[in-house]
C-alpha angles and dihedrals in degrees: 000000000000112000132189114183139184118192132194127184137186142161092277101044147303144266128203122181118196133182113201142165125235118167127195098013125109118237087250089058091048091049093047088050091053090045094052108035123150109299103021096265090177096041128260095294113033121177119240117198124185124213143139122266113194087340094305124117110259141161138206120221109203125186126250123233091263095057108144119258096246092058097035110155096006110146134167141221114197123188126186113218119219091238138008113275114215134181135142095290106020136054117174145152094172134042121211122194114189116192147144112289095240092062097053096094094051093044092049091049094056103026111118121179118190109179 
């Protein structure tokens, strides 16, 4: 997997935007892989919800009640792009937004993706 990330942190939370390439895996597979990485970052039973964002297939990964303290509140938005974007610095066919759970609603309301 090729990955390019920008991370921003503050007193009330964080935001990390990553472009990455995964070939030959469904969005459900990508979302399940995010939800169950090494170390149970989202807890033992994270909730995956599928939806459309700007007409593109997407999912939310929401933590379960047993999410470990160091990752407390971490949630993810994953969006599959219709084609791989390539330029000198970035190659991506998915976008991942990691953020504090309490910012998800605001991010989804303002997130615009124009591939």
